[in-house]
N, C-alpha and C positions, 0 to 999 in steps of 0.2 A: 400530382408531383409538381413542384414549383419549377419555374423556368431556369433558375440558377442551377438546379440539379440536372435538368435535361441538357443544358449547354456544356456540362462538364464531362470529360472522358471518365471511363470507369476508374482508371488509375488515379486521376485527380480527385475523384469523389471519395475513394477509400482512404486517401492520404489526408483528407480534411480533418477539421477539429470535431465534427459531429460523427459519432459512431454510425456505421453503415451495416445494416443486416441485408444480406443478399440471399434471395430465394432462387436457387437453381431448379428449373422445372422443364417439363416437355408437355406439349399439348396432348399427347396420347396417354399420359400418366394419370390414372384415376385419382390416386392419393394427392397428386399435385393440385387437382381441382378443388380440394378441400382447403387449401391454404389462403386464397384471397380474402375470405371473410375473417379468418383468424388474424391475418396480417393487418387488415383494416382495424380490427379491435385493438391489436397491439399498438398501432399508430395512435389511436384515440387515447389509449392508456399512457403512452410515453411522449406524445406530442412532438415538439421540436427537438427533443432529446435524442432522436434517432432518425436516420434516413432509412427507408426500406425500398429496395429495388428488386426487380425480378429479371433473371437472365434465362433465356430459352437455350438449353444445352444443345438443341438441334441446330440453332442458328449461330451459336457461339461456342463451338466445340473446343477452341483453343483456350478459352477462359476456364471451361470446365476441366480440361486436362491439367492446366497450370495449378489448379487448386485441388486436384485429385478427387473430383466429384465422381463417385462411383455409383451411388444410389440416389434416387430422387423421390420426393423433394429433398433437397439438401440445403440447409441453412448455414451460412458462414457470417460470423460477426467480425467486422474489421474496426480497428481503432488505430489511427495514425499510420495506416498502411499495413498493419500487422494483423494476422489472423489470430484472434484471441478465443474463438470458439467455433466449432463446426459439428454439425450433427445431421444425419439423414433421418427422414421420417417426419410424420405429422406430429406437431405439438400444439396444445391448446394455448390461447393467448396468456392466461394467468401464469402458467408454468414457464412459457417463453419469456415473459416479462421478468419473472424471478431469476431465471438463469442469466439473462442479459444483464440485469442490474448487478448480480453477484459477480459475473465475469468482468464487467467494467470497473467495479469497485476494486477487485483484486488487481487488475491491470494498472489502475491509477496508483495503488499502493506500491507496486513494484517499480513503476516508472517514476513515481514521485520523489 
């Protein structure tokens, strides 16, 4: 993760120009442990077109409650501060990339 991402608050980051995929997880969650290599592959596939951050629901319950995270792992895609997609469960990188690109294209059409 680059320093410009680390130095921004969560709200600043999700309102930025780059889409942000947030992975809500907990250390005790077995399926959550499957996500890091998937997200690393997704970042390789999408490069600078997306920021990917992880939020521990145990350490940040307020954020999890605000976005109605009930099951983990839970992925939320933000664009300009708006939630444009949310899903609980593990997804493989190719499917994740396809969903993200489709949701972003649809968002841009509606916002455009």
